[in-house]
C-alpha positions as CSV (number, residue, x, y, z in Angstrom):
1,X,-91.4,32.4,183.1
2,X,-90.1,33.5,186.4
3,X,-91.2,33.3,190.1
4,X,-92.6,36.6,191.0
5,X,-93.5,37.3,194.8
6,X,-94.5,41.1,196.1
7,X,-94.8,41.2,200.2
8,X,-96.9,43.9,201.3
9,X,-97.0,44.7,205.2
10,X,-99.9,43.3,207.3
11,X,-99.6,39.5,206.8
12,X,-96.6,37.6,207.6
13,X,-94.3,37.4,205.4
14,X,-93.4,33.3,204.8
15,X,-97.6,33.3,204.8
16,X,-97.1,36.1,201.6
17,X,-94.1,33.2,200.1
18,X,-96.5,30.0,200.3
19,X,-99.6,31.3,199.0
20,X,-97.7,33.2,196.3
21,X,-95.8,30.1,195.5
22,X,-98.6,27.8,195.7
23,X,-100.8,29.9,193.8
24,X,-97.9,30.4,191.0
25,X,-97.5,26.5,190.9
26,X,-101.3,25.8,191.0
27,X,-102.2,28.0,188.0
28,X,-98.9,26.6,186.0
29,X,-98.2,29.9,186.0
30,X,-94.8,27.9,187.5
31,X,-94.6,25.0,185.6
32,X,-93.9,21.4,187.1
33,X,-90.7,20.7,187.4
34,X,-89.5,24.2,187.8
35,X,-86.4,25.1,189.8
36,X,-87.2,27.3,192.7
37,X,-84.4,29.8,194.1
38,X,-82.3,28.9,197.2
39,X,-84.2,30.1,200.8
40,X,-80.8,31.9,200.7
41,X,-81.3,33.4,197.1
42,X,-84.7,34.2,197.3
43,X,-84.9,35.8,200.7
44,X,-82.4,37.9,199.7
45,X,-83.4,39.3,196.7
46,X,-87.1,39.7,198.6
47,X,-84.9,41.2,201.8
48,X,-86.3,38.5,203.9
49,X,-84.9,36.9,206.4
50,X,-83.7,32.6,205.2
51,X,-85.8,31.5,208.0
52,X,-88.6,33.0,207.1
53,X,-88.2,31.6,203.4
54,X,-87.1,28.2,204.8
55,X,-90.8,28.1,207.0
56,X,-92.8,29.0,203.6
57,X,-90.8,25.8,201.7
58,X,-91.3,23.6,204.2
59,X,-95.2,24.5,204.6
60,X,-95.0,24.4,200.9
61,X,-93.2,20.3,200.4
62,X,-96.1,19.2,203.4
63,X,-98.9,20.6,201.2
64,X,-97.3,18.1,198.3
65,X,-96.5,21.7,195.9
66,X,-92.9,21.8,196.1
67,X,-90.2,18.5,196.8
68,X,-86.5,19.3,197.6
69,X,-84.2,16.5,195.6
70,X,-81.3,17.0,198.1
71,X,-78.3,19.4,196.6
72,X,-80.2,19.1,193.5
73,X,-82.5,21.9,195.2
74,X,-86.1,22.3,195.2
75,X,-89.0,21.8,192.5
76,X,-92.0,22.5,191.6
77,X,-93.8,19.2,192.5
78,X,-96.7,17.2,189.9
79,X,-100.2,18.1,191.3
80,X,-103.1,15.2,191.0
81,X,-102.4,11.6,192.8
82,X,-100.6,12.5,195.0
83,X,-102.8,15.3,196.1
84,X,-105.7,13.8,195.9
85,X,-104.7,11.0,197.7
86,X,-103.0,13.1,200.4
87,X,-106.9,14.9,200.0
88,X,-109.1,11.8,200.5
89,X,-107.2,10.2,203.8
90,X,-107.6,13.6,205.1
91,X,-111.1,13.3,204.4
92,X,-111.8,9.7,205.4
93,X,-110.0,10.4,209.0
94,X,-112.0,13.9,209.1
95,X,-114.8,11.3,208.2
96,X,-114.3,8.9,210.8
97,X,-113.7,11.7,213.6
98,X,-117.4,13.5,212.9
99,X,-119.4,10.0,213.9
100,X,-117.1,9.6,216.7
101,X,-118.4,13.1,217.6
102,X,-121.9,12.0,216.9
103,X,-122.2,14.5,213.9
104,X,-125.1,14.2,211.3
105,X,-123.9,13.5,207.7
106,X,-125.4,17.4,207.3
107,X,-123.5,19.3,210.3
108,X,-120.1,17.6,209.2
109,X,-120.9,19.0,205.4
110,X,-121.6,22.1,206.3
111,X,-118.2,22.5,208.9
112,X,-116.3,21.6,205.7
113,X,-118.3,24.3,203.5
114,X,-117.0,26.6,205.4
115,X,-114.0,25.5,206.2
116,X,-112.8,25.9,202.6
117,X,-115.2,28.8,202.4
118,X,-112.4,30.4,204.9
119,X,-109.5,28.5,203.5
120,X,-110.3,30.3,199.4
121,X,-111.5,33.5,201.2
122,X,-115.0,33.6,199.5
């Protein structure tokens, strides 16, 4: 198994790197513990600036898809409990905000459904 990334025109390269690594990690193409190339190495192989790949890696780390272990490298992180805890926290914060804004449960749920459809490209 190897990381496969294809960069097209029209979408920000860092977003393409981020999305493709996230999809490959979530689908199991890249298993938990898979060591990703260095920022510099991936940038060179894709013909991108190192800052572009670094931005994608930072976003992936923030999302819990990858983890950096100092000088040991960057690896695909275990999903599941940590991701579920983070999602539950975000949902709780959203629910509290929706109540403060005076939204009905139906309106708050509709906003979430719309956001998820947009995020998943449905």
